[in-house]
DSSP file (Angstrom, degrees, kcal/mol; ACC not computed):
  #  RESIDUE AA STRUCTURE BP1 BP2  ACC     N-H-->O    O-->H-N    N-H-->O    O-->H-N    TCO  KAPPA ALPHA  PHI   PSI    X-CA   Y-CA   Z-CA
    1    1 A M     >        0   0    0      0, 0.0     4,-2.0     0, 0.0     5,-0.1   0.000 360.0 360.0 360.0 -46.1   71.3   67.2  154.5
    2    2 A L  H  >  +     0   0    0      1,-0.2     4,-2.3     2,-0.2     5,-0.2   0.881 360.0  51.7 -65.6 -38.9   75.0   67.9  154.3
    3    3 A V  H  > S+     0   0    0      2,-0.2     4,-2.2     1,-0.2    -1,-0.2   0.906 109.0  50.5 -64.9 -41.1   75.7   64.6  152.6
    4    4 A E  H  > S+     0   0    0      1,-0.2     4,-2.3     2,-0.2    -2,-0.2   0.901 110.0  50.3 -63.6 -40.1   73.1   65.4  150.0
    5    5 A L  H  X S+     0   0    0     -4,-2.0     4,-2.3     2,-0.2    -2,-0.2   0.911 110.6  49.0 -64.2 -43.1   74.6   68.8  149.3
    6    6 A L  H  X S+     0   0    0     -4,-2.3     4,-2.3     2,-0.2    -2,-0.2   0.870 110.5  51.4 -64.3 -37.0   78.0   67.3  148.9
    7    7 A V  H  X S+     0   0    0     -4,-2.2     4,-2.4     2,-0.2    -2,-0.2   0.911 110.5  48.5 -65.5 -42.7   76.7   64.7  146.5
    8    8 A V  H  X S+     0   0    0     -4,-2.3     4,-2.4     2,-0.2    -2,-0.2   0.915 112.1  48.6 -64.4 -42.9   75.0   67.4  144.4
    9    9 A I  H  X S+     0   0    0     -4,-2.3     4,-2.4     2,-0.2    -2,-0.2   0.895 111.7  50.0 -64.0 -39.9   78.2   69.4  144.4
   10   10 A A  H  X S+     0   0    0     -4,-2.3     4,-2.3     2,-0.2    -2,-0.2   0.909 110.7  49.4 -64.9 -41.9   80.2   66.3  143.3
   11   11 A I  H  X S+     0   0    0     -4,-2.4     4,-2.4     2,-0.2    -2,-0.2   0.919 111.4  48.9 -63.8 -43.4   77.7   65.5  140.5
   12   12 A I  H  X S+     0   0    0     -4,-2.4     4,-2.5     1,-0.2    -2,-0.2   0.911 110.7  51.4 -62.2 -42.4   77.9   69.1  139.3
   13   13 A G  H  X S+     0   0    0     -4,-2.4     4,-2.3     1,-0.2    -2,-0.2   0.898 109.7  49.0 -60.7 -41.5   81.7   69.0  139.4
   14   14 A I  H  X S+     0   0    0     -4,-2.3     4,-1.8     2,-0.2    -2,-0.2   0.911 111.5  49.5 -65.2 -42.0   81.7   65.7  137.4
   15   15 A L  H  X S+     0   0    0     -4,-2.4     4,-2.2     2,-0.2    -2,-0.2   0.911 111.4  48.5 -64.5 -42.3   79.3   67.2  134.8
   16   16 A V  H  X S+     0   0    0     -4,-2.5     4,-2.2     1,-0.2    -1,-0.2   0.909 110.0  53.1 -63.6 -40.7   81.5   70.4  134.4
   17   17 A G  H  < S+     0   0    0     -4,-2.3    -1,-0.2     1,-0.2    -2,-0.2   0.834 111.4  46.1 -62.8 -32.8   84.6   68.1  134.1
   18   18 A L  H  X S+     0   0    0     -4,-1.8     4,-0.6     1,-0.2    -1,-0.2   0.840 115.2  46.2 -77.6 -33.6   82.8   66.2  131.3
   19   19 A L  H  X S+     0   0    0     -4,-2.2     4,-2.2     1,-0.2     5,-0.2   0.783  96.1  73.7 -80.5 -27.6   81.7   69.4  129.5
   20   20 A L  H  X S+     0   0    0     -4,-2.2     4,-2.5     1,-0.2     5,-0.2   0.908  96.3  47.8 -58.1 -47.0   85.0   71.3  129.7
   21   21 A P  H  > S+     0   0    0      0, 0.0     4,-2.4     0, 0.0    -1,-0.2   0.884 111.1  52.8 -61.6 -35.1   86.8   69.3  127.0
   22   22 A A  H  X S+     0   0    0     -4,-0.6     4,-2.0     2,-0.2    -2,-0.2   0.900 109.9  47.7 -65.3 -39.9   83.7   69.6  124.7
   23   23 A V  H  X S+     0   0    0     -4,-2.2     4,-2.2     2,-0.2    -1,-0.2   0.912 112.0  49.6 -66.2 -43.0   83.8   73.4  125.1
   24   24 A Q  H  X S+     0   0    0     -4,-2.5     4,-2.4     1,-0.2    -2,-0.2   0.900 110.3  50.7 -62.8 -40.2   87.5   73.5  124.4
   25   25 A A  H  X S+     0   0    0     -4,-2.4     4,-2.3     2,-0.2    -1,-0.2   0.887 109.4  50.9 -64.7 -39.1   87.0   71.4  121.3
   26   26 A A  H  X S+     0   0    0     -4,-2.0     4,-2.1     2,-0.2    -2,-0.2   0.901 110.3  49.4 -65.2 -40.0   84.3   73.7  120.1
   27   27 A R  H  X S+     0   0    0     -4,-2.2     4,-2.4     2,-0.2    -2,-0.2   0.923 111.3  49.0 -63.9 -43.7   86.5   76.8  120.6
   28   28 A E  H  X S+     0   0    0     -4,-2.4     4,-2.3     1,-0.2    -2,-0.2   0.893 110.5  50.7 -63.9 -39.6   89.4   75.1  118.7
   29   29 A A  H  X S+     0   0    0     -4,-2.3     4,-2.3     2,-0.2    -1,-0.2   0.887 109.7  50.8 -64.4 -38.6   87.0   74.2  115.9
   30   30 A A  H  X S+     0   0    0     -4,-2.1     4,-2.2     2,-0.2    -2,-0.2   0.908 110.3  49.2 -65.4 -41.8   85.8   77.8  115.7
   31   31 A R  H  X S+     0   0    0     -4,-2.4     4,-2.3     2,-0.2    -2,-0.2   0.912 111.1  50.3 -62.2 -42.3   89.5   79.1  115.6
   32   32 A R  H  X S+     0   0    0     -4,-2.3     4,-2.4     1,-0.2    -2,-0.2   0.914 110.7  48.7 -62.8 -43.6   90.2   76.6  112.8
   33   33 A M  H  X S+     0   0    0     -4,-2.3     4,-2.6     2,-0.2    -1,-0.2   0.890 109.8  52.1 -64.0 -39.3   87.2   77.8  110.8
   34   34 A Q  H  X S+     0   0    0     -4,-2.2     4,-2.4     2,-0.2    -2,-0.2   0.917 110.5  48.1 -63.1 -43.3   88.2   81.4  111.3
   35   35 A C  H  X S+     0   0    0     -4,-2.3     4,-2.3     2,-0.2    -2,-0.2   0.916 112.0  49.5 -62.7 -44.1   91.7   80.7  110.0
   36   36 A T  H  X S+     0   0    0     -4,-2.4     4,-2.1     1,-0.2    -2,-0.2   0.906 111.2  49.4 -62.0 -42.3   90.3   78.8  107.0
   37   37 A N  H  X S+     0   0    0     -4,-2.6     4,-2.4     2,-0.2    -2,-0.2   0.890 109.4  52.0 -64.8 -39.6   87.9   81.6  106.2
   38   38 A N  H  X S+     0   0    0     -4,-2.4     4,-2.1     2,-0.2    -2,-0.2   0.926 110.8  47.4 -62.7 -44.1   90.7   84.2  106.4
   39   39 A L  H  X S+     0   0    0     -4,-2.3     4,-2.4     1,-0.2    -1,-0.2   0.885 111.0  52.1 -63.9 -37.5   92.8   82.2  104.0
   40   40 A K  H  X S+     0   0    0     -4,-2.1     4,-2.6     2,-0.2    -1,-0.2   0.903 108.4  51.0 -64.8 -40.4   89.8   81.8  101.7
   41   41 A Q  H  X S+     0   0    0     -4,-2.4     4,-2.2     2,-0.2    -2,-0.2   0.899 110.6  48.4 -63.3 -40.9   89.3   85.6  101.7
   42   42 A I  H  X S+     0   0    0     -4,-2.1     4,-2.2     2,-0.2    -2,-0.2   0.913 111.6  50.2 -66.0 -41.6   92.9   86.2  100.8
   43   43 A G  H  X S+     0   0    0     -4,-2.4     4,-2.2     1,-0.2    -2,-0.2   0.909 111.1  48.3 -61.6 -42.8   92.7   83.7   98.0
   44   44 A L  H  X S+     0   0    0     -4,-2.6     4,-2.7     2,-0.2    -1,-0.2   0.875 109.1  54.0 -65.2 -37.0   89.5   85.4   96.7
   45   45 A A  H  X S+     0   0    0     -4,-2.2     4,-2.5     2,-0.2    -2,-0.2   0.915 109.0  48.4 -62.9 -42.8   91.2   88.8   96.9
   46   46 A V  H  X S+     0   0    0     -4,-2.2     4,-2.4     2,-0.2    -2,-0.2   0.927 113.7  46.9 -62.5 -44.6   94.1   87.4   94.8
   47   47 A L  H  X S+     0   0    0     -4,-2.2     4,-2.2     2,-0.2    -2,-0.2   0.893 112.9  48.5 -66.9 -39.4   91.7   86.0   92.2
   48   48 A N  H  X S+     0   0    0     -4,-2.7     4,-2.0     2,-0.2    -1,-0.2   0.894 111.3  50.6 -66.5 -39.7   89.6   89.2   92.1
   49   49 A Y  H  X S+     0   0    0     -4,-2.5     4,-2.8    -5,-0.2     6,-0.3   0.931 111.8  47.8 -61.0 -45.3   92.8   91.3   91.6
   50   50 A E  H  X S+     0   0    0     -4,-2.4     4,-2.0     1,-0.2    -2,-0.2   0.881 110.1  52.4 -64.3 -37.9   93.9   89.0   88.8
   51   51 A S  H  < S+     0   0    0     -4,-2.2    -1,-0.2     2,-0.2    -2,-0.2   0.876 114.5  42.8 -65.0 -37.2   90.5   89.2   87.2
   52   52 A T  H  < S+     0   0    0     -4,-2.0    -2,-0.2     1,-0.1    -1,-0.2   0.932 129.4  23.6 -74.8 -46.8   90.6   93.0   87.3
   53   53 A Y  H  < S-     0   0    0     -4,-2.8    -2,-0.2     2,-0.3    -3,-0.2   0.442  95.0-126.2-104.1  -1.7   94.2   93.6   86.2
   54   54 A Q  S  < S+     0   0    0     -4,-2.0     2,-0.3    -5,-0.3    -4,-0.2   0.785  84.7  71.9  58.7  29.2   95.0   90.4   84.2
   55   55 A K  S    S-     0   0    0     -6,-0.3    -2,-0.3    -5,-0.2    -1,-0.2  -0.967  85.8-103.1-160.6 160.2   98.1   89.8   86.4
   56   56 A L        -     0   0    0     -2,-0.3     3,-0.1     1,-0.1    -9,-0.1  -0.507  53.5 -83.7 -83.0 158.4   98.9   88.8   90.0
   57   57 A P        -     0   0    0      0, 0.0    -1,-0.1     0, 0.0    26,-0.0  -0.322  52.6-102.1 -60.3 143.2  100.0   91.4   92.5
   58   58 A N        -     0   0    0      1,-0.1     3,-0.2    23,-0.1    -3,-0.0  -0.365  20.6-129.5 -63.6 144.6  103.7   92.2   92.3
   59   59 A K  S    S+     0   0    0      1,-0.3     2,-0.3    -3,-0.1    -1,-0.1   0.796  97.3  13.0 -68.2 -25.7  105.8   90.6   95.0
   60   60 A S  S    S+     0   0    0     21,-0.1    -1,-0.3    22,-0.1    21,-0.2  -0.939  78.1 158.8-149.7 128.4  107.3   94.0   95.7
   61   61 A G  B     +A   80   0A   0     19,-2.1    19,-2.5    -2,-0.3    18,-0.9  -0.508   9.9 118.3-128.9-162.4  106.1   97.3   94.5
   62   62 A G        -     0   0    0     16,-0.2    15,-0.2    15,-0.2     3,-0.1  -0.830  59.3 -30.7 131.9-169.4  106.3  101.0   95.4
   63   63 A T  S    S-     0   0    0     -2,-0.3    15,-0.4     1,-0.2    16,-0.1  -0.182  72.5 -79.2 -79.5 172.6  107.5  104.2   94.0
   64   64 A A        -     0   0    0      1,-0.1    13,-0.2    13,-0.1    -1,-0.2  -0.303  56.2 -90.6 -70.4 157.2  110.4  104.8   91.7
   65   65 A A        -     0   0    0      1,-0.1     2,-0.6    -3,-0.1    -1,-0.1  -0.438  25.6-153.0 -69.9 139.8  114.0  104.8   93.0
   66   66 A L    >   -     0   0    0     -2,-0.1     3,-2.3     3,-0.1     6,-0.4  -0.637  22.5-159.8-109.6  70.1  115.3  108.2   94.1
   67   67 A I  T 3  S+     0   0    0     -2,-0.6    -2,-0.0     1,-0.3     0, 0.0  -0.262  72.8   6.7 -60.3 130.4  119.0  107.4   93.4
   68   68 A G  T 3  S+     0   0    0      1,-0.3    -1,-0.3     2,-0.0     3,-0.0   0.489 103.8 118.0  78.7   3.4  121.3  109.6   95.3
   69   69 A S    X   -     0   0    0     -3,-2.3     3,-1.5     1,-0.1     4,-0.3  -0.834  66.5-137.9-105.3 140.1  118.5  111.2   97.3
   70   70 A P  G >  S+     0   0    0      0, 0.0     3,-1.4     0, 0.0     4,-0.3   0.769 102.3  69.6 -65.1 -23.4  118.1  111.0  101.0
   71   71 A E  G >> S+     0   0    0      1,-0.3     3,-1.2     2,-0.2     4,-1.2   0.726  80.7  78.0 -64.6 -19.5  114.4  110.4  100.6
   72   72 A R  G <4 S+     0   0    0     -3,-1.5    -1,-0.3    -6,-0.4     5,-0.2   0.808  84.9  61.6 -59.1 -29.5  115.4  107.0   99.2
   73   73 A L  G <4 S+     0   0    0     -3,-1.4    -1,-0.3    -4,-0.3    -2,-0.2   0.760 114.7  31.0 -72.1 -24.6  115.9  105.7  102.7
   74   74 A V  T <4 S+     0   0    0     -3,-1.2    43,-2.3    -4,-0.3    -1,-0.2   0.435  99.0 103.0-111.3  -1.8  112.3  106.3  103.7
   75   75 A A  S  < S-     0   0    0     -4,-1.2    39,-0.0    41,-0.2   -10,-0.0  -0.280  76.0-124.0 -75.7 167.3  110.6  105.7  100.3
   76   76 A N    >>  +     0   0    0     39,-0.4     3,-2.5    41,-0.1     4,-0.7   0.083  48.3 159.1-100.2  23.7  108.8  102.5   99.6
   77   77 A Y  T 34 S-     0   0    0      1,-0.3   -15,-0.2    -5,-0.2   -13,-0.1  -0.279  81.1 -19.7 -54.3 116.5  110.9  101.7   96.5
   78   78 A N  T 34 S+     0   0    0    -15,-0.4    -1,-0.3     1,-0.1   -16,-0.2   0.752 123.4  93.1  52.5  28.8  110.5   97.9   95.9
   79   79 A R  T <4  +     0   0    0     -3,-2.5     2,-0.5   -18,-0.9    39,-0.2   0.327  48.3 114.5-126.9   4.0  109.4   97.5   99.5
   80   80 A L  B  <  -A   61   0A   0    -19,-2.5   -19,-2.1    -4,-0.7    37,-0.1  -0.678  67.9-121.0 -84.5 126.3  105.6   97.8   99.2
   81   81 A S    >   -     0   0    0     -2,-0.5     3,-1.2   -21,-0.2   -21,-0.1  -0.225  12.3-124.8 -62.9 148.4  103.9   94.5  100.1
   82   82 A P  T 3> S+     0   0    0      0, 0.0     4,-0.5     0, 0.0    -1,-0.1   0.652 107.6  70.2 -68.8 -12.2  101.7   92.8   97.6
   83   83 A F  T 34 S+     0   0    0      1,-0.2     4,-0.4     2,-0.2     3,-0.2   0.750  83.8  69.9 -75.5 -22.5   98.9   92.9  100.1
   84   84 A V  T X4 S+     0   0    0     -3,-1.2     3,-1.6     1,-0.2    -1,-0.2   0.952  99.9  44.4 -63.0 -50.1   98.6   96.7   99.8
   85   85 A P  T 34 S+     0   0    0      0, 0.0    -1,-0.2     0, 0.0    -2,-0.2   0.711 110.9  57.5 -68.3 -14.9   97.1   96.6   96.3
   86   86 A M  T >< S+     0   0    0     -4,-0.5     3,-1.3    -3,-0.2     4,-0.4   0.499  77.5  97.3 -88.7  -3.2   94.8   93.8   97.4
   87   87 A L  G X >S+     0   0    0     -3,-1.6     5,-2.1    -4,-0.4     3,-1.7   0.878  77.9  55.3 -55.1 -42.9   93.3   95.9  100.2
   88   88 A P  G > 5S+     0   0    0      0, 0.0     3,-0.9     0, 0.0     5,-0.3   0.787 104.2  56.5 -62.0 -22.5   90.2   96.9   98.2
   89   89 A Y  G < 5S+     0   0    0     -3,-1.3    -2,-0.2     1,-0.2   -41,-0.1   0.490 104.8  50.6 -89.5  -2.7   89.4   93.2   97.6
   90   90 A V  G < 5S-     0   0    0     -3,-1.7    -1,-0.2    -4,-0.4    51,-0.2  -0.076 126.9 -96.4-118.0  30.4   89.4   92.4  101.3
   91   91 A E  T < 5S+     0   0    0     -3,-0.9    -2,-0.1     1,-0.1     3,-0.1   0.845  94.7 117.0  61.5  39.7   86.9   95.3  102.0
   92   92 A Q     >< +     0   0    0     -5,-2.1     4,-2.1    -6,-0.1     5,-0.2  -0.250  22.2 135.5-126.2  44.1   89.6   97.8  103.1
   93   93 A T  H  > S+     0   0    0     -5,-0.3     4,-2.8     1,-0.2     5,-0.2   0.869  70.2  55.6 -61.9 -39.2   89.1  100.4  100.3
   94   94 A A  H  > S+     0   0    0      1,-0.2     4,-2.0     2,-0.2    -1,-0.2   0.906 109.2  46.8 -62.7 -41.4   89.3  103.3  102.7
   95   95 A L  H  > S+     0   0    0      2,-0.2     4,-2.1     1,-0.2    -1,-0.2   0.915 112.5  49.9 -66.2 -42.5   92.7  102.2  104.0
   96   96 A Y  H  X S+     0   0    0     -4,-2.1     4,-2.6     1,-0.2    -2,-0.2   0.919 110.5  50.2 -61.1 -44.2   94.0  101.6  100.4
   97   97 A T  H  X S+     0   0    0     -4,-2.8     4,-1.7     1,-0.2    -1,-0.2   0.891 109.5  51.4 -62.1 -39.5   92.8  105.1   99.4
   98   98 A R  H  X S+     0   0    0     -4,-2.0     4,-1.0    -5,-0.2    -1,-0.2   0.896 111.5  46.8 -65.3 -40.0   94.5  106.7  102.4
   99   99 A I  H  < S+     0   0    0     -4,-2.1    15,-2.4     1,-0.2    16,-0.5   0.927 114.6  46.5 -67.0 -44.4   97.8  104.9  101.5
  100  100 A Q  H  < S+     0   0    0     -4,-2.6    -1,-0.2    13,-0.3    -2,-0.2   0.745 107.8  57.5 -72.6 -23.0   97.6  105.9   97.8
  101  101 A A  H  < S-     0   0    0     -4,-1.7    -1,-0.2    -5,-0.2    -2,-0.2   0.805  91.1-155.3 -76.9 -28.6   96.7  109.5   98.6
  102  102 A G     <  -     0   0    0     -4,-1.0     2,-0.3    -3,-0.4    10,-0.2  -0.045  10.8-151.6  69.3 170.9   99.7  110.3  100.7
  103  103 A N  E     -B  111   0B   0      8,-1.6     8,-3.1    -4,-0.1     2,-0.4  -0.971  13.6-121.0-164.6 176.6   99.5  113.0  103.2
  104  104 A E  E     +B  110   0B   0     -2,-0.3     2,-0.3     6,-0.2     6,-0.2  -0.976  30.2 170.8-133.9 120.5  101.4  115.6  105.1
  105  105 A T  E  >  -B  109   0B   0      4,-1.9     4,-2.2    -2,-0.4    -2,-0.1  -0.943  38.4-127.9-126.5 151.5  101.5  115.7  108.9
  106  106 A A  T  4 S+     0   0    0     -2,-0.3    -1,-0.1     1,-0.2     4,-0.1   0.866 108.7  47.6 -64.7 -35.6  103.7  117.8  111.1
  107  107 A A  T  4 S+     0   0    0      1,-0.2    -1,-0.2     2,-0.1    23,-0.0   0.896 124.1  27.9 -75.2 -39.4  104.9  114.8  113.1
  108  108 A L  T  4 S-     0   0    0      1,-0.3    -2,-0.2    23,-0.1    -1,-0.2   0.610  97.5-140.0 -99.3 -12.8  105.8  112.6  110.1
  109  109 A G  E  <  -B  105   0B   0     -4,-2.2    -4,-1.9     2,-0.1     2,-0.4  -0.489  58.7 -13.8  82.1-161.0  106.6  115.1  107.5
  110  110 A V  E     -B  104   0B   0     -6,-0.2     2,-0.6    -2,-0.1    -6,-0.2  -0.632  62.1-161.1 -81.2 129.2  105.6  114.6  103.9
  111  111 A V  E     -B  103   0B   0     -8,-3.1    -8,-1.6    -2,-0.4     3,-0.1  -0.956  15.8-135.9-111.8 121.1  104.4  111.1  103.1
  112  112 A A    >   -     0   0    0     -2,-0.6     3,-2.1   -10,-0.2   -10,-0.2  -0.267  36.8 -80.0 -71.5 158.7  104.4  110.2   99.4
  113  113 A P  T 3  S+     0   0    0      0, 0.0   -13,-0.3     0, 0.0    -1,-0.1  -0.358 121.8  37.0 -56.2 137.2  101.5  108.4   97.7
  114  114 A G  T 3  S-     0   0    0    -15,-2.4   -14,-0.2   -18,-0.1   -15,-0.1   0.256 118.2-101.1  97.9 -10.8  101.9  104.7   98.4
  115  115 A G    <   -     0   0    0     -3,-2.1   -39,-0.4   -16,-0.5     3,-0.1   0.058  42.4 -70.9  83.8 164.7  103.2  105.3  101.9
  116  116 A P        -     0   0    0      0, 0.0   -41,-0.2     0, 0.0   -40,-0.1  -0.182  65.6 -69.9 -81.8-179.3  106.7  105.3  103.3
  117  117 A S    >   -     0   0    0    -43,-2.3     3,-1.7     1,-0.1   -41,-0.1  -0.275  51.0-105.3 -65.5 161.8  108.8  102.2  103.9
  118  118 A G  T 3  S+     0   0    0      1,-0.3    -1,-0.1   -39,-0.2    14,-0.1   0.742 120.7  52.2 -63.7 -23.5  107.7   99.9  106.7
  119  119 A W  T 3  S+     0   0    0     12,-0.0    -1,-0.3     2,-0.0     3,-0.1   0.029  76.1 159.4-102.7  27.0  110.5  101.1  109.0
  120  120 A F    <   -     0   0    0     -3,-1.7    12,-0.1     1,-0.1   -46,-0.1  -0.225  56.0 -86.1 -47.8 135.6  109.6  104.8  108.5
  121  121 A P        -     0   0    0      0, 0.0     2,-0.3     0, 0.0    -1,-0.1  -0.094  41.7-139.5 -55.8 140.9  111.1  106.6  111.6
  122  122 A R        -     0   0    0     -3,-0.1     3,-0.2     1,-0.1     9,-0.1  -0.685   7.2-147.4 -94.2 152.3  109.1  106.7  114.7
  123  123 A I  S    S+     0   0    0      1,-0.3     2,-0.5    -2,-0.3    -1,-0.1   0.875  95.7  25.3 -80.2 -43.2  108.9  109.7  116.9
  124  124 A D    >   -     0   0    0      3,-0.2     3,-1.2     1,-0.1     6,-0.4  -0.963  68.9-160.2-126.1 112.2  108.6  107.6  120.1
  125  125 A N  T 3  S+     0   0    0     -2,-0.5    -1,-0.1     1,-0.2    -2,-0.0   0.642  86.8  65.0 -68.3 -14.0  110.0  104.1  119.9
  126  126 A S  T 3  S+     0   0    0      2,-0.0     2,-0.3     0, 0.0    -1,-0.2   0.687 109.0  29.4 -84.9 -16.5  108.0  102.9  122.9
  127  127 A T  S <  S-     0   0    0     -3,-1.2     3,-0.4     1,-0.0    -3,-0.2  -0.848  73.9-121.7-134.7 171.4  104.6  103.3  121.2
  128  128 A A  S >  S+     0   0    0     -2,-0.3     3,-1.6     1,-0.2    -3,-0.1   0.336  85.4 101.6 -91.4   6.1  103.1  103.2  117.7
  129  129 A S  T 3  S+     0   0    0      1,-0.3    -1,-0.2    -5,-0.1     4,-0.1   0.797  81.4  47.8 -65.3 -28.3  101.8  106.7  118.0
  130  130 A G  T 3  S+     0   0    0     -6,-0.4    -1,-0.3    -3,-0.4     2,-0.1   0.394  94.5  99.2 -92.6   4.7  104.6  108.2  115.9
  131  131 A R  S <  S-     0   0    0     -3,-1.6     2,-0.4    -9,-0.1    -9,-0.1  -0.460  91.4 -85.3 -89.4 161.9  104.3  105.6  113.1
  132  132 A Y    >   -     0   0    0    -12,-0.1     3,-1.4     1,-0.1     4,-0.5  -0.534  45.0-130.9 -65.2 122.2  102.5  106.0  109.8
  133  133 A F  G >> S+     0   0    0     -2,-0.4     3,-2.4     1,-0.3     4,-0.6   0.848  99.4  55.3 -52.6 -49.5   98.9  105.1  110.7
  134  134 A P  G >4 S+     0   0    0      0, 0.0     3,-0.7     0, 0.0    -1,-0.3   0.804 103.1  58.2 -57.9 -26.1   98.1  102.6  107.8
  135  135 A W  G <4 S+     0   0    0     -3,-1.4    -2,-0.2     1,-0.2    -3,-0.1   0.604 104.1  52.6 -78.2  -9.0  101.1  100.5  108.8
  136  136 A T  G <4 S+     0   0    0     -3,-2.4     2,-0.3    -4,-0.5    -1,-0.2   0.517  84.3 106.7 -99.9  -6.5   99.7  100.1  112.3
  137  137 A V    <<  -     0   0    0     -3,-0.7     2,-0.6    -4,-0.6     0, 0.0  -0.559  61.4-144.9 -78.7 133.4   96.3   98.9  111.3
  138  138 A S        -     0   0    0     -2,-0.3    -2,-0.1     2,-0.0    -1,-0.0  -0.880  13.3-142.8 -98.8 117.6   95.6   95.2  111.8
  139  139 A I        -     0   0    0     -2,-0.6   -47,-0.0     1,-0.1     0, 0.0  -0.626  12.1-132.0 -79.8 134.4   93.4   93.8  109.0
  140  140 A P              0   0    0      0, 0.0    -1,-0.1     0, 0.0  -102,-0.1   0.841 360.0 360.0 -57.0 -35.2   90.9   91.2  110.3
  141  141 A A              0   0    0    -51,-0.2   -99,-0.1  -103,-0.1  -100,-0.0   0.495 360.0 360.0 -82.4 360.0   91.7   88.7  107.5
């Protein structure tokens, strides 16, 4: 009886050992497909943007320069990523609208339309709680 039990456990162990590489390969294939799909979505967003505006997104955009003004240090002048105007084309219209609307919060002060620079000051350097919210959002694609 004990020998039969040990044989069954050994057979189960061998089967698990044979199936484990297949499971790992399937996971890796799924990750590869997800990456490919994300790149395809970004490519489609670029093409849809170009179709709408007859030009590709600027490599750096943002608000006008505030020469001699202290606000220049936190403004997004020529520091806005080309991915921001493509947000509506990757199904992130609400986030794009929030960035373009600007806002005023007691913690961050006045945030101009288009958002602040990426290094807008944090209140607490240990967490993202004091950062401008749209800059903390991770887009699935």
